N, CA, C and O atoms as CSV, one atom per row, in Angstrom:
chain,resi,resn,atom,element,x,y,z
A,1,MET,N,N,88.454,52.555,52.881
A,1,MET,CA,C,88.997,52.369,51.921
A,1,MET,C,C,90.332,53.515,51.478
A,1,MET,O,O,90.063,54.712,51.376
A,2,THR,N,N,91.539,53.085,51.273
A,2,THR,CA,C,92.509,54.157,50.239
A,2,THR,C,C,92.486,53.181,48.802
A,2,THR,O,O,92.032,52.237,48.155
A,3,ARG,N,N,93.501,54.442,48.964
A,3,ARG,CA,C,93.864,54.208,47.406
A,3,ARG,C,C,94.228,52.853,47.108
A,3,ARG,O,O,93.726,52.120,46.256
A,4,GLU,N,N,95.429,52.535,48.139
A,4,GLU,CA,C,96.552,51.843,47.947
A,4,GLU,C,C,95.808,50.344,48.159
A,4,GLU,O,O,96.315,49.295,47.761
A,5,GLU,N,N,93.826,50.482,49.230
A,5,GLU,CA,C,94.034,49.225,49.405
A,5,GLU,C,C,93.560,48.703,48.444
A,5,GLU,O,O,93.837,47.569,48.052
A,6,ALA,N,N,92.498,49.750,47.758
A,6,ALA,CA,C,91.202,49.376,46.604
A,6,ALA,C,C,92.535,49.155,45.438
A,6,ALA,O,O,92.120,48.705,44.371
A,7,LEU,N,N,93.871,49.372,45.475
A,7,LEU,CA,C,95.375,48.796,44.199
A,7,LEU,C,C,94.999,47.603,44.378
A,7,LEU,O,O,94.289,46.752,43.843
A,8,LYS,N,N,96.097,47.849,45.877
A,8,LYS,CA,C,95.789,45.552,46.301
A,8,LYS,C,C,94.852,44.519,45.483
A,8,LYS,O,O,95.042,43.582,44.708
A,9,ILE,N,N,93.390,45.386,46.240
A,9,ILE,CA,C,93.415,44.513,45.740
A,9,ILE,C,C,92.596,43.972,44.575
A,9,ILE,O,O,91.938,42.948,44.395
A,10,ILE,N,N,92.945,45.256,43.713
A,10,ILE,CA,C,92.297,45.353,41.851
A,10,ILE,C,C,92.839,43.851,41.622
A,10,ILE,O,O,92.242,42.803,41.375
A,11,LYS,N,N,94.761,44.283,41.873
A,11,LYS,CA,C,96.200,43.810,41.715
A,11,LYS,C,C,95.060,41.895,41.626
A,11,LYS,O,O,94.571,41.288,40.673
A,12,LYS,N,N,95.103,41.584,43.253
A,12,LYS,CA,C,95.400,40.566,43.851
A,12,LYS,C,C,94.055,39.453,43.019
A,12,LYS,O,O,94.181,38.229,42.989
A,13,GLU,N,N,92.589,40.346,42.285
A,13,GLU,CA,C,91.325,39.984,42.764
A,13,GLU,C,C,91.298,39.641,41.128
A,13,GLU,O,O,90.413,39.209,40.389
A,14,LYS,N,N,92.996,40.129,40.865
A,14,LYS,CA,C,92.257,40.358,39.040
A,14,LYS,C,C,90.731,40.865,38.320
A,14,LYS,O,O,89.884,40.224,37.699
A,15,LEU,N,N,90.804,42.081,38.650
A,15,LEU,CA,C,89.377,42.779,38.348
A,15,LEU,C,C,90.129,44.161,37.121
A,15,LEU,O,O,91.134,44.817,36.843
A,16,LYS,N,N,88.830,43.905,36.802
A,16,LYS,CA,C,88.924,44.313,35.154
A,16,LYS,C,C,88.086,45.711,34.730
A,16,LYS,O,O,87.218,46.156,35.481
A,17,ASN,N,N,88.390,46.287,33.599
A,17,ASN,CA,C,86.986,47.560,32.616
A,17,ASN,C,C,87.312,47.899,34.554
A,17,ASN,O,O,86.974,47.406,35.630
A,18,PHE,N,N,88.172,49.051,34.040
A,18,PHE,CA,C,87.625,49.903,35.348
A,18,PHE,C,C,89.161,51.230,34.912
A,18,PHE,O,O,90.293,51.055,34.460
A,19,ASN,N,N,88.423,52.417,35.328
A,19,ASN,CA,C,89.110,53.693,35.528
A,19,ASN,C,C,88.972,54.976,36.254
A,19,ASN,O,O,88.183,55.892,36.484
A,20,LEU,N,N,90.712,54.347,36.596
A,20,LEU,CA,C,90.645,54.976,38.184
A,20,LEU,C,C,90.933,56.335,38.227
A,20,LEU,O,O,91.819,56.699,37.453
A,21,TYR,N,N,90.238,57.467,39.168
A,21,TYR,CA,C,90.561,58.538,38.516
A,21,TYR,C,C,90.503,59.418,37.383
A,21,TYR,O,O,90.644,60.632,37.537
A,22,GLY,N,N,90.348,59.010,36.494
A,22,GLY,CA,C,89.847,59.670,35.070
A,22,GLY,C,C,91.430,59.177,34.513
A,22,GLY,O,O,92.231,59.972,34.021
A,23,ASP,N,N,91.562,58.452,34.605
A,23,ASP,CA,C,93.195,58.432,33.669
A,23,ASP,C,C,93.112,58.171,32.685
A,23,ASP,O,O,94.089,57.904,31.986
A,24,HIS,N,N,91.362,58.148,32.098
A,24,HIS,CA,C,91.470,58.058,30.264
A,24,HIS,C,C,89.778,58.650,30.425
A,24,HIS,O,O,89.191,59.132,31.394
A,25,ALA,N,N,89.406,58.414,29.252
A,25,ALA,CA,C,88.357,58.314,28.140
A,25,ALA,C,C,87.405,57.375,28.728
A,25,ALA,O,O,87.814,56.223,28.579
A,26,HIS,N,N,86.338,57.436,29.313
A,26,HIS,CA,C,85.932,56.935,29.587
A,26,HIS,C,C,84.866,56.052,28.147
A,26,HIS,O,O,84.068,56.464,27.305
A,27,ARG,N,N,85.575,54.366,28.603
A,27,ARG,CA,C,84.947,53.848,27.485
A,27,ARG,C,C,83.587,53.243,27.262
A,27,ARG,O,O,82.633,53.602,27.952
A,28,ALA,N,N,83.474,52.360,26.342
A,28,ALA,CA,C,82.786,50.823,27.491
A,28,ALA,C,C,81.982,50.084,28.770
A,28,ALA,O,O,83.064,49.620,29.129
A,29,ASN,N,N,81.383,49.749,29.416
A,29,ASN,CA,C,81.654,48.623,30.013
A,29,ASN,C,C,82.383,48.792,30.544
A,29,ASN,O,O,82.932,47.783,30.985
A,30,GLU,N,N,82.857,49.860,30.855
A,30,GLU,CA,C,83.631,49.839,32.202
A,30,GLU,C,C,83.086,51.117,33.967
A,30,GLU,O,O,82.235,51.935,34.317
A,31,VAL,N,N,84.418,50.366,34.500
A,31,VAL,CA,C,83.380,51.175,36.519
A,31,VAL,C,C,84.352,52.688,36.081
A,31,VAL,O,O,85.132,52.901,35.153
A,32,VAL,N,N,84.179,52.998,36.493
A,32,VAL,CA,C,84.793,54.716,36.906
A,32,VAL,C,C,84.006,54.930,38.983
A,32,VAL,O,O,83.080,54.624,39.733
A,33,ILE,N,N,85.591,55.834,38.849
A,33,ILE,CA,C,85.930,56.734,39.793
A,33,ILE,C,C,86.092,57.613,39.687
A,33,ILE,O,O,87.187,57.752,39.144
A,34,ARG,N,N,85.275,59.208,40.041
A,34,ARG,CA,C,86.604,60.583,39.603
A,34,ARG,C,C,86.221,61.551,40.325
A,34,ARG,O,O,85.150,61.776,40.890
A,35,LYS,N,N,87.092,62.058,40.269
A,35,LYS,CA,C,86.525,63.127,41.388
A,35,LYS,C,C,86.309,64.295,41.412
A,35,LYS,O,O,87.177,65.111,41.102
A,36,VAL,N,N,85.323,64.570,41.717
A,36,VAL,CA,C,84.305,66.345,41.017
A,36,VAL,C,C,83.819,66.744,42.753
A,36,VAL,O,O,83.639,66.326,43.896
A,37,PHE,N,N,83.793,68.360,41.438
A,37,PHE,CA,C,83.678,69.777,42.756
A,37,PHE,C,C,83.311,69.171,43.948
A,37,PHE,O,O,84.120,69.332,44.861
A,38,THR,N,N,82.229,68.458,44.223
A,38,THR,CA,C,81.646,68.541,45.092
A,38,THR,C,C,81.682,67.088,46.014
A,38,THR,O,O,80.877,66.874,46.920
A,39,GLY,N,N,82.737,66.158,45.621
A,39,GLY,CA,C,83.554,64.555,45.921
A,39,GLY,C,C,83.723,63.884,44.857
A,39,GLY,O,O,84.345,64.080,43.813
A,40,TRP,N,N,83.215,63.231,45.176
A,40,TRP,CA,C,84.214,61.370,44.998
A,40,TRP,C,C,82.539,61.499,43.399
A,40,TRP,O,O,81.563,62.226,43.585
A,41,SER,N,N,82.700,60.674,42.164
A,41,SER,CA,C,81.945,60.085,41.693
A,41,SER,C,C,81.719,58.099,41.312
A,41,SER,O,O,82.369,57.074,41.111
A,42,VAL,N,N,80.799,58.445,41.384
A,42,VAL,CA,C,81.144,56.555,40.860
A,42,VAL,C,C,80.853,55.389,39.732
A,42,VAL,O,O,80.828,54.201,40.053
A,43,TYR,N,N,80.630,55.851,38.344
A,43,TYR,CA,C,79.449,55.103,37.863
A,43,TYR,C,C,80.093,54.220,37.297
A,43,TYR,O,O,81.282,53.939,37.150
A,44,THR,N,N,78.553,53.581,36.819
A,44,THR,CA,C,79.278,52.454,35.299
A,44,THR,C,C,78.588,53.551,33.964
A,44,THR,O,O,77.894,54.553,33.793
A,45,VAL,N,N,79.327,52.558,33.284
A,45,VAL,CA,C,79.797,52.784,31.029
A,45,VAL,C,C,79.419,52.015,31.103
A,45,VAL,O,O,79.934,51.105,31.753
A,46,ASP,N,N,77.541,51.830,30.073
A,46,ASP,CA,C,77.184,51.647,29.151
A,46,ASP,C,C,77.865,50.252,27.882
A,46,ASP,O,O,79.087,50.397,27.916
A,47,GLU,N,N,77.626,49.434,27.188
A,47,GLU,CA,C,78.412,48.882,25.348
A,47,GLU,C,C,78.199,50.872,24.934
A,47,GLU,O,O,79.235,51.371,24.497
A,48,ARG,N,N,77.310,51.586,25.033
A,48,ARG,CA,C,76.625,52.590,24.123
A,48,ARG,C,C,77.615,53.899,24.564
A,48,ARG,O,O,77.695,54.990,24.000
A,49,GLU,N,N,78.412,53.371,25.880
A,49,GLU,CA,C,79.414,54.497,26.721
A,49,GLU,C,C,79.057,56.061,27.192
A,49,GLU,O,O,79.661,57.128,27.088
A,50,SER,N,N,77.987,55.728,27.665
A,50,SER,CA,C,76.755,56.098,28.167
A,50,SER,C,C,77.182,55.574,29.546
A,50,SER,O,O,77.567,54.460,29.900
A,51,VAL,N,N,76.897,57.320,30.563
A,51,VAL,CA,C,76.711,57.086,31.588
A,51,VAL,C,C,75.851,56.209,32.582
A,51,VAL,O,O,75.007,55.992,31.713
A,52,ILE,N,N,75.430,55.626,33.509
A,52,ILE,CA,C,74.614,54.871,34.311
A,52,ILE,C,C,75.263,54.474,35.395
A,52,ILE,O,O,76.444,54.187,35.594
A,53,SER,N,N,73.539,54.520,36.624
A,53,SER,CA,C,74.217,54.605,38.214
A,53,SER,C,C,74.438,55.201,38.490
A,53,SER,O,O,74.067,55.256,39.663
A,54,GLU,N,N,74.869,55.869,38.261
A,54,GLU,CA,C,75.573,56.954,38.721
A,54,GLU,C,C,75.525,57.842,40.432
A,54,GLU,O,O,74.508,58.173,41.043
A,55,VAL,N,N,76.756,58.014,40.793
A,55,VAL,CA,C,76.394,58.019,42.846
A,55,VAL,C,C,77.932,58.767,43.262
A,55,VAL,O,O,79.136,58.605,43.460
A,56,LEU,N,N,76.877,59.630,43.213
A,56,LEU,CA,C,78.092,60.819,44.075
A,56,LEU,C,C,78.735,61.075,45.925
A,56,LEU,O,O,78.012,61.251,46.905
A,57,TYR,N,N,79.380,61.050,45.918
A,57,TYR,CA,C,80.400,59.803,47.365
A,57,TYR,C,C,80.845,61.975,47.852
A,57,TYR,O,O,81.241,62.862,47.096
A,58,ASP,N,N,80.515,62.022,49.373
A,58,ASP,CA,C,80.922,63.332,50.313
A,58,ASP,C,C,83.004,62.207,50.900
A,58,ASP,O,O,84.027,62.411,51.553
A,59,SER,N,N,82.525,61.425,50.262
A,59,SER,CA,C,84.124,60.360,51.237
A,59,SER,C,C,85.051,60.011,50.159
A,59,SER,O,O,84.509,60.103,49.057
A,60,GLU,N,N,85.931,59.745,50.134
A,60,GLU,CA,C,86.828,58.900,48.556
A,60,GLU,C,C,86.663,57.963,49.624
A,60,GLU,O,O,85.869,58.681,50.232
A,61,SER,N,N,86.780,56.681,50.552
A,61,SER,CA,C,86.593,55.649,51.060
A,61,SER,C,C,85.323,55.025,50.860
A,61,SER,O,O,85.371,53.826,50.585
A,62,ASP,N,N,84.041,55.637,50.944
A,62,ASP,CA,C,83.286,55.669,50.619
A,62,ASP,C,C,82.919,55.140,49.082
A,62,ASP,O,O,82.453,54.048,48.757
A,63,ALA,N,N,83.145,55.843,48.562
A,63,ALA,CA,C,83.148,56.400,47.258
A,63,ALA,C,C,84.460,54.710,46.244
A,63,ALA,O,O,84.015,54.196,45.218
A,64,LEU,N,N,85.518,54.345,46.683
A,64,LEU,CA,C,85.861,52.679,47.258
A,64,LEU,C,C,85.797,51.767,47.044
A,64,LEU,O,O,86.252,50.923,46.271
A,65,GLU,N,N,84.570,51.999,48.487
A,65,GLU,CA,C,84.297,50.186,48.702
A,65,GLU,C,C,83.218,50.713,47.255
A,65,GLU,O,O,83.248,50.232,46.123
A,66,ASP,N,N,82.695,51.365,47.554
A,66,ASP,CA,C,81.690,51.559,45.945
A,66,ASP,C,C,82.126,51.027,44.434
A,66,ASP,O,O,81.679,50.323,43.528
A,67,PHE,N,N,83.048,51.661,44.690
A,67,PHE,CA,C,83.508,51.469,43.230
A,67,PHE,C,C,84.286,49.702,43.225
A,67,PHE,O,O,83.501,48.982,42.609
A,68,ILE,N,N,85.151,49.124,43.564
A,68,ILE,CA,C,84.667,47.514,44.176
A,68,ILE,C,C,84.606,47.146,44.018
A,68,ILE,O,O,85.272,46.373,43.329
A,69,GLU,N,N,83.051,47.146,44.722
A,69,GLU,CA,C,81.738,46.340,44.438
A,69,GLU,C,C,81.603,46.024,42.883
A,69,GLU,O,O,81.539,44.979,42.235
A,70,ARG,N,N,81.584,47.579,42.517
A,70,ARG,CA,C,80.862,47.988,41.365
A,70,ARG,C,C,81.653,46.649,40.287
A,70,ARG,O,O,80.920,46.011,39.530
A,71,LEU,N,N,83.309,46.326,40.349
A,71,LEU,CA,C,84.045,45.637,39.888
A,71,LEU,C,C,84.162,44.007,40.015
A,71,LEU,O,O,84.546,43.142,39.227
A,72,ARG,N,N,83.656,43.970,41.372
A,72,ARG,CA,C,83.579,42.479,41.735
A,72,ARG,C,C,82.318,41.899,41.141
A,72,ARG,O,O,82.225,40.749,40.713
A,73,ALA,N,N,80.827,43.301,41.162
A,73,ALA,CA,C,80.041,42.790,40.065
A,73,ALA,C,C,80.220,42.644,38.728
A,73,ALA,O,O,79.075,42.602,38.276
A,74,ASP,N,N,80.889,42.556,37.952
A,74,ASP,CA,C,81.553,43.258,36.671
A,74,ASP,C,C,81.705,42.161,36.687
A,74,ASP,O,O,80.818,41.512,36.133
A,75,LYS,N,N,83.184,41.175,37.476
A,75,LYS,CA,C,83.812,40.456,37.334
A,75,LYS,C,C,83.105,39.269,36.789
A,75,LYS,O,O,83.007,38.679,35.713
A,76,ILE,N,N,82.539,39.153,38.314
A,76,ILE,CA,C,81.292,37.779,38.219
A,76,ILE,C,C,80.478,37.897,36.902
A,76,ILE,O,O,80.728,36.935,36.176
A,77,LEU,N,N,79.555,38.790,36.341
A,77,LEU,CA,C,78.993,38.646,35.306
A,77,LEU,C,C,79.856,37.854,34.247
A,77,LEU,O,O,79.673,36.870,33.529
A,78,SER,N,N,80.680,38.571,34.439
A,78,SER,CA,C,81.697,38.318,33.508
A,78,SER,C,C,82.202,36.584,33.042
A,78,SER,O,O,82.274,36.202,31.874
A,79,GLU,N,N,82.408,36.001,33.867
A,79,GLU,CA,C,82.256,34.466,34.430
A,79,GLU,C,C,81.456,33.816,34.006
A,79,GLU,O,O,81.719,32.678,33.619
A,80,LEU,N,N,80.229,34.331,33.946
A,80,LEU,CA,C,78.831,33.311,33.295
A,80,LEU,C,C,79.095,32.271,32.519
A,80,LEU,O,O,78.175,31.582,32.077
């Protein structure tokens, strides 16, 4: 997956609560993808703004796949 594809999915599926490439300081209840020294980091931020379930990837494409899946799961949970 490319950045452009991820952005299209976010727009089409109206996904929310994300921080794409560290465009702002992370906030409560959001999914984050960012570039780190060793590759790509994807993680969730809980209601207390603590980082949870961080996974590191060598591939940006793999990181974007995880990022989108987490956003989709967040959307499903928020609609319950």
